[in-house]
C-alpha positions as MATLAB code, in Angstrom:
seq = 'TRKVKYTNLFYTYYDYEDYLNFDSPLVRSNSLITIIIPTFNRYNVLASLLADLEKQNYSNFEVLIIDQSWDFNKEFYKRYKYKINIIRQKTPALWRARNKGIETANSDLLLFLDDDSRLRPDWISEHLKCIDYFKADISSGISKSKIGAKIPENYSYFRLSDQLDTGNVLIKKEVFIKCGLFDEKFEKMRMGDGEFGLRAHRAGILSISNKTSGFVLQFGKY';
ca = [
     161.909   93.022  112.752;
     163.471   89.723  111.546;
     162.797   88.192  114.973;
     159.159   89.291  115.116;
     156.777   86.334  114.882;
     153.446   86.421  113.083;
     150.415   85.922  115.333;
     146.981   85.083  113.969;
     144.600   86.897  116.309;
     141.606   85.118  114.757;
     142.920   81.570  115.113;
     140.740   80.879  118.163;
     137.287   82.241  118.886;
     134.221   81.412  120.966;
     131.584   79.435  119.090;
     128.366   80.390  121.002;
     126.909   76.919  120.469;
     123.609   77.805  122.163;
     122.886   80.633  119.699;
     121.306   78.337  117.119;
     118.566   77.234  119.540;
     118.132   80.608  121.249;
     114.415   81.452  121.365;
     114.548   85.228  121.090;
     111.913   87.115  123.143;
     112.508   90.125  120.883;
     111.602   88.126  117.770;
     108.542   86.685  119.530;
     107.431   90.181  120.608;
     106.790   91.002  116.929;
     107.896   94.626  117.394;
     107.663   97.003  114.465;
     110.904   97.322  112.460;
     111.738  100.204  110.105;
     113.842   99.387  107.041;
     115.561  102.439  105.524;
     116.639  102.246  101.864;
     118.042  105.199   99.909;
     117.873  104.687   96.145;
     119.140  106.567   93.114;
     118.334  105.611   89.494;
     118.315  101.848   90.150;
     114.739  100.624   89.967;
     115.926   97.478   88.162;
     117.946   96.157   91.130;
     115.660   97.705   93.762;
     112.870   95.496   92.402;
     114.810   92.362   93.376;
     115.495   93.674   96.874;
     111.857   94.603   97.507;
     110.799   91.159   96.280;
     113.198   89.604   98.823;
     111.527   91.618  101.582;
     108.178   90.039  100.652;
     109.702   86.639  101.531;
     110.927   87.546  105.031;
     109.872   85.223  107.865;
     109.418   88.320  110.069;
     106.562   90.383  108.695;
     105.999   93.327  111.057;
     108.050   95.942  109.264;
     107.660   99.208  107.407;
     109.888  100.252  104.521;
     111.096  103.811  104.053;
     112.386  104.486  100.543;
     114.264  107.743  100.137;
     114.007  108.037   96.365;
     116.518  110.425   94.798;
     116.071  109.203   91.214;
     116.071  111.744   88.404;
     113.129  110.014   86.712;
     111.064  109.477   89.839;
     108.494  106.698   89.356;
     105.928  106.502   92.154;
     103.938  103.836   90.275;
     106.882  101.414   90.609;
     106.097  100.816   94.302;
     102.441   99.830   93.901;
     103.252   96.218   93.006;
     104.378   95.325   96.563;
     101.984   94.082   99.240;
     103.646   95.490  102.363;
     103.673   99.106  103.493;
     106.172  101.343  101.678;
     106.539  104.982  102.653;
     108.217  107.015   99.939;
     110.229  110.122  100.708;
     111.057  112.112   97.590;
     114.495  113.756   97.795;
     115.290  115.692   94.637;
     118.983  116.274   95.360;
     121.028  113.029   95.608;
     122.705  112.926   99.030;
     123.206  109.555  100.714;
     123.799  110.617  104.316;
     121.026  113.190  104.210;
     118.723  110.450  102.919;
     119.612  108.064  105.749;
     119.208  110.820  108.333;
     115.784  111.636  106.892;
     114.859  107.987  107.278;
     115.935  107.992  110.926;
     113.873  111.104  111.637;
     110.800  109.659  109.877;
     110.894  106.103  111.262;
     108.037  104.919  113.480;
     110.121  102.169  115.095;
     112.867  102.132  117.713;
     114.695   99.444  115.705;
     116.174  100.641  112.417;
     117.542   98.424  109.647;
     119.670  100.019  106.924;
     120.066   98.598  103.416;
     121.629   99.494  100.081;
     119.322   99.334   97.083;
     121.342   96.615   95.296;
     121.205   94.075   98.148;
     119.837   90.531   98.042;
     118.485   88.983  101.236;
     117.847   85.603  102.794;
     114.322   85.077  104.227;
     115.669   85.244  107.808;
     117.565   88.529  107.341;
     115.349   90.601  109.672;
     114.874   87.909  112.323;
     118.614   87.151  112.519;
     119.454   90.810  113.140;
     116.847   90.914  115.941;
     118.061   87.627  117.402;
     121.645   88.919  117.462;
     120.976   92.078  119.470;
     118.716   90.111  121.817;
     121.207   87.303  122.455;
     124.196   89.593  123.024;
     122.197   92.432  124.662;
     123.747   94.669  122.007;
     122.778   98.027  120.530;
     124.023   97.336  116.979;
     123.948   94.187  114.855;
     126.571   94.873  112.212;
     125.884   92.681  109.200;
     128.429   91.295  106.789;
     128.496   91.772  103.016;
     129.243   89.012  100.542;
     129.993   90.583   97.194;
     129.734   88.999   93.744;
     132.667   91.167   92.733;
     135.658   91.989   94.895;
     138.073   90.593   97.439;
     137.911   87.204   99.167;
     135.514   87.010  102.107;
     137.544   87.531  105.327;
     137.834   84.566  107.685;
     136.496   86.584  110.615;
     133.135   86.920  108.855;
     132.461   83.304  109.868;
     131.972   83.892  113.616;
     130.484   86.355  116.083;
     132.834   88.990  117.499;
     132.928   92.567  118.698;
     132.511   94.508  115.493;
     135.400   96.520  114.081;
     133.316   97.775  111.146;
     129.904   99.270  110.462;
     128.357   98.932  107.018;
     125.220  101.040  106.547;
     124.275   98.715  103.689;
     123.481   95.968  106.225;
     123.067   96.953  109.866;
     120.465   97.143  112.626;
     120.841  100.131  114.965;
     118.593  101.010  117.879;
     117.185  104.515  117.523;
     118.487  105.342  120.999;
     122.031  105.078  119.610;
     121.344  108.097  117.376;
     119.885  109.978  120.331;
     123.109  109.340  122.218;
     125.622  109.774  119.370;
     123.875  112.085  116.886;
     122.966  111.377  113.265;
     125.284  110.501  110.372;
     127.683  113.344  109.541;
     126.522  114.880  106.260;
     129.972  116.368  105.664;
     130.800  112.909  104.274;
     128.515  113.387  101.233;
     130.200  112.074   98.073;
     132.990  110.609  100.206;
     133.689  107.238  101.810;
     133.840  106.417  105.528;
     130.689  108.170  106.741;
     129.537  104.909  108.304;
     133.017  104.200  109.684;
     133.082  107.576  111.415;
     129.676  106.912  112.961;
     130.832  103.473  114.109;
     133.827  105.049  115.840;
     131.563  107.604  117.530;
     129.318  104.801  118.767;
     132.291  102.811  120.073;
     133.615  105.801  121.979;
     130.166  106.283  123.504;
     130.221  102.728  124.890;
     127.746  101.276  122.388;
     127.953   97.485  122.021;
     128.182   96.435  118.364;
     128.357   92.780  117.306;
     129.621   91.537  113.957;
     126.722   89.287  112.974;
     127.832   86.264  110.987;
     124.224   85.186  110.333;
     123.148   88.351  108.497;
     125.198   87.961  105.329;
     123.799   89.079  101.996;
     124.969   89.593   98.428;
     125.534   92.931   96.714;
     124.736   92.733   93.027;
     127.387   95.205   91.927;
     130.031   94.653   94.624;
     130.792   96.726   97.672;
     130.541  100.483   97.627;
];
């Protein structure tokens, strides 16, 4: 291996210069979006996330909260102006919660979030713009953590996605019809989203790593 040379596969990439000025018909259509957020005993950070959703420049969305908290507080949600549908799940189970959200959603466009996320005002519209521009089925968002490793260089440009993070991703509902729901055998384990991403890839689903949909996790990556 002494004669093997290092090759940086990410040294060159296509810039998609026309993306910035792309006038997305999907964004202009003002279609309903469903945002699915499981939560468990973290009303303090969830409050910041729900406040960020009030500031979005795309307003036609519904929020599904799958609340698994031990001290369930329905009154907490009354302070927000947009529509929040609360699903009470007494037994904490992340993948079951996300699957319940998929089954309950009224939209064909599903956005998944973790409850400790912070969002830019264009978070929804940039996910929609991405799938519209690339004619994709999944806009796989990036995560910028306050705690953890250095942000990878390949987060700075669009590419075919090699990861799927259910804390920041838009997935068309038809993908779940084709591939099935999240595998609940991954409860209390990592890689449930990775396994789904692999299933989607093998089914020919186009997933784009969306450089414009970055957000900050308050407690670092899961």
